[in-house]
VOPAGU-2260 file (C-alpha; in pm, 1 decimal, decimal comma):
REM VOPAGU-2260
SITE   aa  ch    i         X         Y         Z
SITE  MET   A    0       0,0       0,0       0,0
SITE  THR   A    1     304,0     231,1      16,3
SITE  ARG   A    2     327,6     299,0    -358,6
SITE  PHE   A    3      77,1     561,6    -471,5
SITE  THR   A    4     224,7     632,0    -817,0
SITE  LYS   A    5     112,2     366,6   -1064,3
SITE  ILE   A    6     317,1     180,4   -1326,1
SITE  THR   A    7     213,1     160,9   -1690,8
SITE  ALA   A    8     410,7    -106,4   -1876,3
SITE  SER   A    9     433,9    -138,7   -2254,2
SITE  ILE   A   10     384,7    -499,3   -2359,8
SITE  GLY   A   11     594,5    -637,5   -2646,5
SITE  PRO   A   12     792,9    -937,3   -2769,1
SITE  ASN   A   13    1000,7    -987,0   -2454,3
SITE  CYS   A   14     715,9    -971,1   -2203,8
SITE  GLU   A   15     407,2   -1114,5   -2369,8
SITE  SER   A   16     440,1   -1471,1   -2243,3
SITE  ARG   A   17     212,0   -1577,2   -1958,6
SITE  ASP   A   18     504,5   -1642,3   -1725,2
SITE  VAL   A   19     675,8   -1304,3   -1774,2
SITE  LEU   A   20     349,6   -1109,9   -1773,6
SITE  THR   A   21     246,3   -1279,0   -1448,3
SITE  LYS   A   22     575,0   -1184,3   -1285,0
SITE  MET   A   23     545,3    -824,4   -1407,4
SITE  ILE   A   24     194,9    -779,7   -1267,5
SITE  LYS   A   25     306,1    -935,6    -938,6
SITE  ALA   A   26     600,1    -692,7    -938,2
SITE  GLY   A   27     369,2    -393,9    -964,4
SITE  VAL   A   28     222,8    -329,9   -1311,3
SITE  ASN   A   29    -111,2    -147,4   -1290,7
SITE  VAL   A   30    -170,3     -65,9   -1658,3
SITE  CYS   A   31     -67,2    -265,2   -1966,2
SITE  ARG   A   32      -6,3     -57,0   -2280,5
SITE  LEU   A   33     -31,7    -214,1   -2625,3
SITE  ASN   A   34     125,7     -13,3   -2907,1
SITE  PHE   A   35     -85,0     -54,1   -3221,0
SITE  SER   A   36     199,1      87,7   -3430,0
SITE  HIS   A   37     329,8    -268,7   -3407,7
SITE  ASP   A   38     150,0    -599,5   -3477,6
SITE  THR   A   39    -189,9    -660,1   -3632,7
SITE  GLY   A   40    -519,1    -632,2   -3448,7
SITE  ASP   A   41    -565,1   -1005,5   -3394,3
SITE  VAL   A   42    -217,2   -1035,0   -3237,6
SITE  GLN   A   43    -287,3    -743,7   -3005,9
SITE  GLY   A   44    -629,3    -892,5   -2929,2
SITE  ALA   A   45    -468,4   -1214,6   -2809,7
SITE  LYS   A   46    -247,8   -1007,7   -2578,2
SITE  ILE   A   47    -553,7    -834,5   -2432,5
SITE  ASP   A   48    -714,2   -1172,1   -2362,7
SITE  LEU   A   49    -395,3   -1290,2   -2190,7
SITE  ILE   A   50    -366,9    -976,1   -1977,6
SITE  ARG   A   51    -727,4   -1013,7   -1862,4
SITE  ASP   A   52    -678,2   -1382,7   -1783,9
SITE  VAL   A   53    -356,1   -1329,4   -1588,5
SITE  ALA   A   54    -498,4   -1035,9   -1391,1
SITE  ARG   A   55    -810,0   -1229,7   -1294,6
SITE  GLY   A   56    -595,6   -1524,5   -1191,1
SITE  LEU   A   57    -397,2   -1297,0    -961,4
SITE  ASN   A   58    -714,4   -1122,4    -839,7
SITE  LYS   A   59    -573,3    -786,8    -943,7
SITE  SER   A   60    -730,8    -493,8   -1125,9
SITE  VAL   A   61    -515,4    -411,5   -1429,1
SITE  ALA   A   62    -612,9    -158,8   -1695,4
SITE  VAL   A   63    -559,6    -223,6   -2067,2
SITE  LEU   A   64    -450,6      82,3   -2266,2
SITE  ILE   A   65    -430,5      60,1   -2645,1
SITE  ASP   A   66    -209,3     320,0   -2811,4
SITE  ILE   A   67    -323,4     415,2   -3161,4
SITE  GLN   A   68     -44,5     508,9   -3404,8
SITE  GLY   A   69    -204,3     826,8   -3538,1
SITE  PRO   A   70     -96,7    1032,1   -3840,1
SITE  LYS   A   71     278,0     965,6   -3829,0
SITE  HIS   A   72     438,7    1143,1   -4123,9
SITE  ARG   A   73     732,3    1004,5   -4324,0
SITE  ILE   A   74     925,3    1113,1   -4630,4
SITE  GLY   A   75     944,3     885,7   -4936,3
SITE  ASN   A   76    1224,1     660,5   -5060,5
SITE  PHE   A   77    1565,6     747,8   -5202,7
SITE  GLU   A   78    1733,8     603,2   -5512,2
SITE  THR   A   79    1965,2     383,0   -5307,4
SITE  GLU   A   80    1990,4     254,0   -4953,8
SITE  ASN   A   81    2275,3     498,2   -4894,3
SITE  HIS   A   82    2256,8     774,6   -4636,8
SITE  TYR   A   83    2251,8    1117,4   -4802,4
SITE  PRO   A   84    2430,7    1402,2   -4619,9
SITE  LEU   A   85    2235,5    1727,0   -4596,9
SITE  LYS   A   86    2468,2    2021,6   -4535,8
SITE  ILE   A   87    2388,5    2353,9   -4369,6
SITE  GLY   A   88    2282,3    2615,5   -4623,7
SITE  GLN   A   89    2200,8    2380,8   -4910,8
SITE  LYS   A   90    1861,7    2382,6   -5082,3
SITE  PHE   A   91    1641,4    2075,2   -5054,6
SITE  ILE   A   92    1300,9    2012,0   -5213,5
SITE  LEU   A   93    1005,2    1817,6   -5072,8
SITE  ASP   A   94     760,6    1733,9   -5351,2
SITE  SER   A   95     469,3    1513,8   -5454,2
SITE  ASP   A   96     671,7    1316,9   -5713,2
SITE  PRO   A   97     687,3     945,8   -5611,7
SITE  THR   A   98    1014,8     901,0   -5803,9
SITE  PRO   A   99    1292,7     794,2   -5560,5
SITE  GLY   A  100    1481,6    1092,6   -5419,2
SITE  ASN   A  101    1844,5    1200,9   -5420,9
SITE  GLU   A  102    2070,6    1459,7   -5258,3
SITE  THR   A  103    1847,6    1747,1   -5384,4
SITE  ARG   A  104    1490,2    1623,5   -5330,2
SITE  VAL   A  105    1259,1    1356,1   -5192,2
SITE  GLN   A  106     886,3    1286,5   -5198,2
SITE  LEU   A  107     661,4    1421,5   -4925,5
SITE  PRO   A  108     368,6    1177,0   -4965,1
SITE  ASP   A  109     110,9    1353,2   -4747,6
SITE  ALA   A  110    -105,2    1596,0   -4946,1
SITE  ASP   A  111    -245,9    1737,1   -4620,4
SITE  VAL   A  112     103,0    1832,6   -4509,0
SITE  MET   A  113     186,3    1993,0   -4844,8
SITE  LYS   A  114    -124,0    2209,8   -4812,0
SITE  SER   A  115     -55,1    2301,3   -4448,2
SITE  LEU   A  116     307,1    2420,5   -4467,8
SITE  ASN   A  117     381,4    2793,7   -4479,8
SITE  ILE   A  118     690,0    3001,5   -4550,2
SITE  GLY   A  119     911,9    3008,2   -4240,0
SITE  ASP   A  120     782,2    2678,1   -4098,3
SITE  ARG   A  121    1035,5    2423,9   -3974,1
SITE  VAL   A  122    1053,2    2061,2   -4089,1
SITE  LEU   A  123    1246,1    1838,3   -3846,5
SITE  LEU   A  124    1382,7    1498,4   -3955,1
SITE  ASN   A  125    1569,6    1219,3   -3774,9
SITE  ASP   A  126    1434,9    1316,1   -3430,8
SITE  GLY   A  127    1531,7    1678,1   -3488,6
SITE  LYS   A  128    1888,8    1615,2   -3602,7
SITE  ILE   A  129    1797,2    1774,8   -3937,5
SITE  GLU   A  130    1612,6    2106,3   -3958,3
SITE  LEU   A  131    1474,6    2245,5   -4282,3
SITE  LYS   A  132    1321,1    2592,2   -4313,2
SITE  VAL   A  133    1047,3    2644,5   -4571,0
SITE  ASP   A  134    1143,6    2911,9   -4828,1
SITE  ALA   A  135     864,9    2875,5   -5084,3
SITE  VAL   A  136     537,5    2685,3   -5116,9
SITE  PHE   A  137     391,4    2559,4   -5445,9
SITE  ASP   A  138     105,1    2322,7   -5527,8
SITE  ASP   A  139     337,3    2030,8   -5593,6
SITE  LYS   A  140     656,8    2111,5   -5404,1
SITE  ILE   A  141     808,7    2282,3   -5101,0
SITE  GLU   A  142    1146,5    2454,8   -5132,6
SITE  THR   A  143    1357,5    2453,0   -4815,1
SITE  THR   A  144    1701,0    2546,0   -4683,1
SITE  VAL   A  145    1897,0    2316,2   -4450,7
SITE  VAL   A  146    1943,0    2493,9   -4115,8
SITE  ARG   A  147    2082,0    2194,3   -3927,5
SITE  GLY   A  148    2241,8    1910,7   -4121,7
SITE  ASP   A  149    2286,5    1536,1   -4083,8
SITE  GLU   A  150    2246,2    1219,1   -4289,3
SITE  ILE   A  151    1905,0    1126,3   -4425,1
SITE  TRP   A  152    1766,0     806,6   -4576,6
SITE  SER   A  153    1440,4     647,1   -4686,5
SITE  ARG   A  154    1112,7     663,5   -4492,0
SITE  ARG   A  155    1238,1     880,8   -4208,8
SITE  GLY   A  156     971,3    1035,3   -3989,0
SITE  PHE   A  157     940,9    1410,1   -3962,8
SITE  ASN   A  158     793,9    1664,6   -3725,0
SITE  LEU   A  159     631,0    2000,7   -3798,5
SITE  PRO   A  160     646,9    2207,0   -3478,7
SITE  ASP   A  161     518,8    2529,6   -3638,2
SITE  THR   A  162     242,9    2382,4   -3852,9
SITE  ASP   A  163    -123,1    2317,5   -3781,3
SITE  ILE   A  164    -184,6    2013,8   -4001,0
SITE  ASN   A  165    -533,8    1995,0   -4143,0
SITE  THR   A  166    -561,5    1618,0   -4120,9
SITE  GLU   A  167    -796,1    1370,2   -3957,9
SITE  ILE   A  168    -679,2    1231,0   -3623,7
SITE  LEU   A  169    -748,0     871,3   -3734,9
SITE  THR   A  170    -574,9     729,1   -4040,9
SITE  PRO   A  171    -734,0     436,3   -4230,9
SITE  LYS   A  172    -502,6     203,4   -4035,1
SITE  ASP   A  173    -610,9     363,1   -3706,3
SITE  LYS   A  174    -978,6     319,0   -3790,6
SITE  ALA   A  175    -926,6     -48,1   -3871,7
SITE  ASP   A  176    -723,3     -98,6   -3553,3
SITE  LEU   A  177    -978,4      81,4   -3340,1
SITE  GLU   A  178   -1270,1    -105,6   -3497,7
SITE  TYR   A  179   -1107,7    -431,6   -3391,2
SITE  ALA   A  180    -981,0    -311,4   -3053,3
SITE  ILE   A  181   -1329,1    -196,4   -2953,0
SITE  THR   A  182   -1448,6    -557,8   -2973,4
SITE  LYS   A  183   -1193,4    -646,9   -2701,8
SITE  LYS   A  184   -1329,6    -379,8   -2463,8
SITE  PRO   A  185   -1008,9    -199,3   -2363,7
SITE  ASP   A  186   -1019,1      38,4   -2069,5
SITE  TYR   A  187    -832,5     325,1   -2235,6
SITE  VAL   A  188    -747,1     439,5   -2588,2
SITE  ALA   A  189    -443,6     668,6   -2625,2
SITE  LEU   A  190    -450,7     905,4   -2923,5
SITE  SER   A  191    -126,9    1012,5   -3090,8
SITE  PHE   A  192     -54,5    1360,5   -3229,1
SITE  VAL   A  193    -365,0    1525,9   -3087,6
SITE  GLN   A  194    -382,7    1889,7   -3202,3
SITE  ARG   A  195    -719,2    2014,1   -3081,5
SITE  ALA   A  196   -1021,2    1925,1   -2865,8
SITE  GLU   A  197   -1218,2    1838,9   -3180,8
SITE  ASP   A  198    -983,8    1541,2   -3233,0
SITE  ILE   A  199   -1105,3    1393,3   -2904,2
SITE  ALA   A  200   -1470,3    1455,3   -2992,4
SITE  PHE   A  201   -1424,4    1286,2   -3330,9
SITE  VAL   A  202   -1276,0     971,7   -3176,6
SITE  ARG   A  203   -1533,4     962,7   -2897,6
SITE  ASP   A  204   -1811,7     972,0   -3157,4
SITE  PHE   A  205   -1632,9     697,5   -3352,4
SITE  ILE   A  206   -1619,7     476,2   -3042,0
SITE  ASN   A  207   -1970,9     553,1   -2917,4
SITE  ALA   A  208   -2118,8     468,7   -3257,2
SITE  ARG   A  209   -1976,1     117,3   -3222,2
SITE  THR   A  210   -2007,0      23,8   -2855,3
SITE  SER   A  211   -2176,7     116,8   -2530,7
SITE  HIS   A  212   -1872,5      -3,8   -2335,8
SITE  PRO   A  213   -1728,2     294,6   -2142,5
SITE  ILE   A  214   -1386,2     325,9   -2308,6
SITE  LYS   A  215   -1188,9     626,4   -2184,8
SITE  ILE   A  216    -968,9     843,8   -2407,3
SITE  ILE   A  217    -612,6     947,5   -2321,7
SITE  ALA   A  218    -474,7    1241,5   -2521,2
SITE  LYS   A  219    -100,5    1220,9   -2589,3
SITE  ILE   A  220      63,1    1563,1   -2563,5
SITE  GLU   A  221     351,7    1568,0   -2811,6
SITE  ARG   A  222     304,7    1882,7   -3024,2
SITE  PRO   A  223     343,1    2254,0   -2939,9
SITE  ASN   A  224     -10,5    2332,2   -3056,0
SITE  ALA   A  225    -140,3    2066,9   -2814,4
SITE  VAL   A  226      47,4    2239,6   -2531,5
SITE  GLU   A  227    -102,4    2574,4   -2632,2
SITE  ARG   A  228    -454,6    2426,0   -2636,5
SITE  PHE   A  229    -395,5    2197,8   -2341,4
SITE  VAL   A  230    -689,7    2301,3   -2124,1
SITE  ASP   A  231    -940,7    2246,9   -2405,5
SITE  ILE   A  232    -783,3    1912,2   -2497,2
SITE  ALA   A  233    -768,0    1788,8   -2136,9
SITE  THR   A  234   -1126,6    1895,7   -2074,9
SITE  ALA   A  235   -1241,4    1696,2   -2378,4
SITE  ALA   A  236   -1031,6    1389,2   -2291,3
SITE  ASP   A  237   -1046,1    1152,4   -1992,8
SITE  GLY   A  238    -673,4    1160,6   -1923,7
SITE  ILE   A  239    -335,9    1279,0   -2050,7
SITE  MET   A  240      -6,2    1119,5   -2149,5
SITE  ILE   A  241     302,6    1341,6   -2157,3
SITE  ALA   A  242     480,7    1187,3   -2457,4
SITE  ARG   A  243     820,1    1342,9   -2397,4
SITE  GLY   A  244     985,0    1182,9   -2702,3
SITE  ASP   A  245     815,1    1378,6   -2979,6
SITE  LEU   A  246     751,6    1668,4   -2742,7
SITE  ALA   A  247    1127,3    1715,7   -2692,8
SITE  VAL   A  248    1173,8    1722,0   -3071,0
SITE  GLU   A  249     901,4    1975,0   -3144,9
SITE  LEU   A  250     964,7    2196,3   -2839,8
SITE  PRO   A  251    1306,8    2322,5   -2732,1
SITE  PHE   A  252    1417,9    2028,9   -2516,8
SITE  GLU   A  253    1502,7    2248,1   -2218,0
SITE  GLN   A  254    1133,0    2344,8   -2192,1
SITE  VAL   A  255    1000,1    1989,7   -2158,3
SITE  PRO   A  256    1049,1    1950,6   -1777,8
SITE  ALA   A  257     869,9    2279,5   -1705,8
SITE  VAL   A  258     590,8    2199,3   -1952,7
SITE  SER   A  259     551,1    1854,1   -1794,2
SITE  ARG   A  260     521,8    2007,2   -1448,4
SITE  GLN   A  261     261,3    2256,7   -1569,4
SITE  ILE   A  262      60,8    1979,2   -1736,6
SITE  ILE   A  263      55,8    1769,4   -1419,0
SITE  ARG   A  264     -65,9    2063,6   -1211,9
SITE  GLU   A  265    -334,8    2150,7   -1466,0
SITE  CYS   A  266    -451,2    1786,9   -1483,0
SITE  ARG   A  267    -506,5    1786,8   -1108,1
SITE  LYS   A  268    -714,3    2101,4   -1136,0
SITE  LEU   A  269    -920,5    1949,7   -1420,3
SITE  ASN   A  270    -959,8    1607,5   -1251,7
SITE  ARG   A  271    -768,3    1421,3   -1521,9
SITE  PRO   A  272    -516,2    1142,4   -1458,6
SITE  VAL   A  273    -174,1    1197,6   -1616,4
SITE  ILE   A  274      92,8     952,5   -1732,4
SITE  MET   A  275     460,2    1050,9   -1754,7
SITE  ALA   A  276     619,2     866,1   -2048,8
SITE  THR   A  277     938,4     815,8   -2252,3
SITE  GLN   A  278    1288,3     692,8   -2160,6
SITE  MET   A  279    1225,6     670,1   -1787,6
SITE  LEU   A  280    1454,0     366,5   -1751,7
SITE  SER   A  281    1577,2     335,2   -2109,6
SITE  SER   A  282    1929,8     224,2   -2016,2
SITE  MET   A  283    1770,5     -90,9   -1871,2
SITE  VAL   A  284    1692,1    -221,2   -2219,1
SITE  HIS   A  285    2029,2    -395,1   -2184,3
SITE  SER   A  286    2151,2    -297,5   -1837,1
SITE  GLU   A  287    2066,8    -457,0   -1505,9
SITE  PHE   A  288    2068,9    -119,8   -1329,6
SITE  PRO   A  289    1930,0     225,2   -1415,7
SITE  THR   A  290    2146,8     534,5   -1441,5
SITE  ARG   A  291    2147,0     782,9   -1154,2
SITE  ALA   A  292    1970,2    1033,9   -1380,7
SITE  GLU   A  293    1694,0     782,1   -1458,7
SITE  ILE   A  294    1642,5     712,2   -1089,4
SITE  SER   A  295    1597,3    1084,9   -1032,9
SITE  ASP   A  296    1361,6    1111,4   -1331,2
SITE  VAL   A  297    1130,3     840,2   -1197,0
SITE  ALA   A  298    1147,3     985,5    -845,8
SITE  ASN   A  299    1067,8    1332,3    -977,1
SITE  ALA   A  300     746,5    1200,4   -1134,4
SITE  ALA   A  301     645,2    1084,1    -787,9
SITE  TYR   A  302     742,9    1418,6    -633,0
SITE  LEU   A  303     532,3    1597,0    -894,6
SITE  ARG   A  304     254,2    1352,4    -810,2
SITE  ALA   A  305     186,3    1218,8   -1155,7
SITE  ASP   A  306     -62,6     934,5   -1162,8
SITE  SER   A  307     166,6     692,1   -1343,8
SITE  THR   A  308     511,2     645,5   -1491,4
SITE  MET   A  309     547,4     441,9   -1811,3
SITE  THR   A  310     796,5     198,5   -1959,4
SITE  SER   A  311     848,2     159,8   -2335,0
SITE  GLU   A  312    1139,2     -32,6   -2489,4
SITE  GLU   A  313    1261,0    -124,8   -2141,0
SITE  THR   A  314     985,8    -385,2   -2119,2
SITE  THR   A  315     888,6    -450,1   -2483,6
SITE  ILE   A  316    1234,8    -550,2   -2607,8
SITE  GLY   A  317    1445,0    -523,7   -2291,5
SITE  ASP   A  318    1659,8    -807,5   -2165,4
SITE  ASN   A  319    1479,7    -833,0   -1830,2
SITE  PRO   A  320    1132,4    -672,3   -1821,0
SITE  VAL   A  321    1055,9    -806,5   -1473,3
SITE  ASN   A  322    1368,0    -641,5   -1331,8
SITE  VAL   A  323    1261,2    -313,0   -1491,9
SITE  ILE   A  324     924,5    -322,7   -1313,8
SITE  GLU   A  325    1082,5    -427,8    -983,8
SITE  THR   A  326    1327,3    -136,9   -1015,0
SITE  MET   A  327    1057,5     117,1   -1095,7
SITE  ASN   A  328     848,2     -15,2    -808,1
SITE  LYS   A  329    1138,7      32,8    -563,6
SITE  ILE   A  330    1207,8     389,1    -678,5
SITE  LEU   A  331     842,6     493,2    -671,7
SITE  SER   A  332     768,4     328,6    -337,4
SITE  PHE   A  333    1053,0     513,3    -164,6
SITE  SER   A  334     989,1     839,9    -348,5
SITE  ASP   A  335     615,9     836,3    -276,3
SITE  GLY   A  336     696,7     804,3      92,7
SITE  ASP   A  337     936,4    1096,1      72,1
SITE  ALA   A  338     682,0    1308,6    -118,4
SITE  ILE   A  339     424,1    1242,4     152,0
SITE  ALA   A  340     667,3    1329,8     430,0
SITE  ASN   A  341     773,7    1649,9     250,0
SITE  PRO   A  342     470,6    1773,9      53,6
SITE  PHE   A  343     491,5    2068,1    -182,1
SITE  ASP   A  344     285,5    2373,5     -91,0
SITE  TRP   A  345      55,3    2307,1    -386,9
SITE  SER   A  346      39,6    1929,3    -355,0
SITE  ARG   A  347    -291,1    1892,7    -174,7
SITE  ILE   A  348    -540,7    2146,5    -302,7
SITE  ASP   A  349    -373,3    2377,4    -556,3
SITE  ASN   A  350    -616,4    2599,6    -751,9
SITE  VAL   A  351    -922,3    2409,0    -632,8
SITE  PRO   A  352   -1222,9    2618,8    -518,3
SITE  GLU   A  353   -1282,4    2638,2    -143,6
SITE  ASN   A  354   -1626,5    2477,6    -180,5
SITE  ASP   A  355   -1506,0    2184,6    -393,3
SITE  TRP   A  356   -1649,5    1870,4    -231,7
SITE  SER   A  357   -1349,2    1651,6    -312,8
SITE  ARG   A  358   -1124,0    1907,0    -145,8
SITE  SER   A  359   -1352,0    1876,9     155,7
SITE  VAL   A  360   -1306,7    1499,0     158,8
SITE  SER   A  361    -928,4    1533,5     143,9
SITE  SER   A  362    -929,1    1802,0     413,3
SITE  MET   A  363   -1155,8    1592,8     638,2
SITE  ALA   A  364    -918,2    1299,8     609,5
SITE  TYR   A  365    -615,5    1519,9     680,9
SITE  LEU   A  366    -762,6    1706,6     977,7
SITE  ASN   A  367    -897,1    1388,6    1140,6
SITE  LYS   A  368    -579,0    1189,3    1077,7
SITE  ALA   A  369    -776,2     924,9     888,7
SITE  VAL   A  370    -588,7     614,7     773,6
SITE  ALA   A  371    -787,0     567,8     451,3
SITE  ILE   A  372   -1067,7     700,5     234,5
SITE  VAL   A  373   -1317,5     434,0     127,8
SITE  VAL   A  374   -1518,2     513,9    -184,3
SITE  PHE   A  375   -1809,0     307,5    -313,6
SITE  ALA   A  376   -1748,3     354,8    -683,5
SITE  ARG   A  377   -2045,0     316,5    -916,6
SITE  ASP   A  378   -1818,7     468,9   -1183,4
SITE  THR   A  379   -1478,3     636,3   -1188,5
SITE  GLU   A  380   -1586,5     997,2   -1130,0
SITE  ILE   A  381   -1583,5    1028,6    -750,8
SITE  ALA   A  382   -1256,9     837,7    -696,6
SITE  THR   A  383   -1092,2    1037,9    -976,4
SITE  GLN   A  384   -1182,7    1372,8    -822,1
SITE  ILE   A  385   -1060,6    1268,3    -477,8
SITE  SER   A  386    -740,2    1125,4    -625,5
SITE  CYS   A  387    -670,3    1456,6    -801,6
SITE  ARG   A  388    -668,9    1633,4    -463,4
SITE  ARG   A  389    -372,6    1402,4    -384,6
SITE  PRO   A  390    -458,4    1302,0     -25,8
SITE  ASP   A  391    -164,4    1134,7     148,3
SITE  ILE   A  392    -359,5     826,6     250,6
SITE  PRO   A  393    -488,2     538,5      36,2
SITE  ILE   A  394    -819,9     564,0    -144,3
SITE  VAL   A  395    -986,3     222,1    -133,6
SITE  ALA   A  396   -1235,8     211,0    -420,3
SITE  VAL   A  397   -1493,7     -63,1    -371,6
SITE  CYS   A  398   -1647,5    -155,6    -708,4
SITE  GLY   A  399   -1920,9    -388,5    -821,7
SITE  ASP   A  400   -1804,2    -370,6   -1182,8
SITE  GLU   A  401   -1473,5    -505,5   -1319,2
SITE  THR   A  402   -1437,3    -232,7   -1582,8
SITE  VAL   A  403   -1464,9      43,2   -1321,8
SITE  ALA   A  404   -1203,5    -131,1   -1106,5
SITE  ASN   A  405    -964,0    -172,6   -1398,7
SITE  GLN   A  406    -997,4     190,4   -1505,9
SITE  LEU   A  407    -932,2     308,2   -1150,4
SITE  ALA   A  408    -605,8     110,2   -1147,2
SITE  LEU   A  409    -442,0     401,0   -1332,8
SITE  LEU   A  410    -517,2     664,0   -1066,6
SITE  ARG   A  411    -261,4     777,0    -813,0
SITE  GLY   A  412    -331,5     651,7    -462,1
SITE  VAL   A  413    -645,1     458,9    -566,0
SITE  PHE   A  414    -657,4      90,6    -475,3
SITE  PRO   A  415    -955,5     -71,3    -651,0
SITE  LEU   A  416   -1133,8    -364,7    -491,8
SITE  CYS   A  417   -1379,2    -542,7    -720,6
SITE  ASP   A  418   -1616,0    -723,6    -485,2
SITE  GLU   A  419   -1986,4    -729,9    -565,4
SITE  TYR   A  420   -2083,4    -836,2    -211,5
SITE  LEU   A  421   -1885,9    -566,1     -28,7
SITE  TYR   A  422   -2011,8    -310,1    -279,6
SITE  ALA   A  423   -2375,7    -416,1    -233,3
SITE  GLN   A  424   -2342,3    -426,1     146,8
SITE  ARG   A  425   -2151,7     -97,3     162,3
SITE  ASP   A  426   -1905,5    -275,0     392,1
SITE  ALA   A  427   -1627,8     -18,0     432,9
SITE  PHE   A  428   -1464,8    -189,9     730,7
SITE  ASN   A  429   -1403,7    -523,8     559,8
SITE  ALA   A  430   -1293,1    -345,6     244,3
SITE  ALA   A  431   -1028,6    -160,1     447,3
SITE  ARG   A  432    -921,3    -479,2     622,1
SITE  GLN   A  433    -857,4    -648,1     286,2
SITE  PHE   A  434    -584,8    -387,1     232,4
SITE  GLY   A  435    -427,3    -446,4     571,2
SITE  ILE   A  436    -593,4    -152,3     746,3
SITE  GLY   A  437    -687,9    -281,0    1090,7
SITE  ILE   A  438    -738,1      27,0    1304,8
SITE  GLY   A  439    -801,3     399,2    1266,9
SITE  LYS   A  440   -1048,9     647,6    1127,0
SITE  LEU   A  441   -1201,1     604,6     781,5
SITE  VAL   A  442   -1357,5     872,0     564,8
SITE  ILE   A  443   -1637,3     694,0     377,1
SITE  VAL   A  444   -1778,9     834,9      52,4
SITE  ASP   A  445   -2102,1     686,1     -82,9
SITE  ASP   A  446   -2238,2     899,6    -368,8
SITE  ASP   A  447   -2313,3    1238,0    -208,6
SITE  LYS   A  448   -2287,0    1107,6     151,3
SITE  ILE   A  449   -1959,4    1159,4     339,6
SITE  SER   A  450   -1906,0    1013,7     687,1
SITE  LEU   A  451   -1626,1     957,1     936,5
SITE  ARG   A  452   -1612,7     624,7    1122,0
SITE  THR   A  453   -1357,0     449,4    1340,8
SITE  LEU   A  454   -1226,1     103,0    1256,5
SITE  ASP   A  455   -1105,3     -87,7    1564,7
């Protein structure tokens, strides 16, 4: 019960066996992320079935998060497999011609991008190692100058930090993936390259037209225009992922820590869970131990009171995924304890109105030295709002529905208990005892009723 910050683990080739997955969930995984940029829908569907089966066997609530690829943009092919050096000051053309490129030009296949670029916009390639500045825009080509040079080769992805791309949030591949994924009833869908609140509304309509299952939407923040429109996007979505990889390419990298901190604070104000992602323990892909900087990075997420930290390649293709989760669990468990002992001034109730009821719950627990908050959760709303006040005691969420319990597994400090009998009986004492709480005051939340009782 000491770890409040949750762990989201990406599931891939090195951790998708029953044995390894079981060990990872035992070690502390709360959310399993499936990246639909890789593998076909049926393969990912089999993984979802396995995750559900393993979690039920361990009697644990584990959320399934599917990550949709989104409109990832790539240049076309070159004449050879060689790497072509682009030098500072040279001219380079991006055009609609599918003919293989050379040292002076290459195809830009996306018509939407061609129409969206403006003079002065930047085009970043190779994770920002190459920077092109747009000099002229024509119907069938874009003329640029190389501002920062490096080698380039076929099918490299590119980023457009200055450009609002007039493109649909779901590609044909995404729609096919989502159509299939919906049949497997995931708990969360993460959307890549969100630019505006309308993107969330479009996907929510797409999902609701196909299922009544309450799938929640996580908006990935990885573009400057998403940062600028963050409040609108977060309000439209059900949660946020800070995708620091692309974000550090499209924003000046030195701004990413401050932007991440601001996002976490705003998510708490808006009652939205937030996941901190990208390279948290990346050295552990092949190393048994994390770097000192990685340890501090994971700990800082706990100090900032993010809901969850996330692994990527560390678990999907890493040499020892179980060790990665055990390591993250150790860091977070100790850091959570330190954050509780030394809270920030804003950690409990920052920017929340005085009459906010969830603030009142948190304050009641604090002032009465309660040992836990017990919530009878018909859905995720009440537990989410209390969690976002960041009380320094566990929130035991008693659920009668497995989906509600799984979705609550993402939230900081929330410990879901799926038990139809305890939920029906409103048995807060036995719910607390199942989590090792044997004595002390409990704040009990049952819809709009809040009470204080003593467990002895």
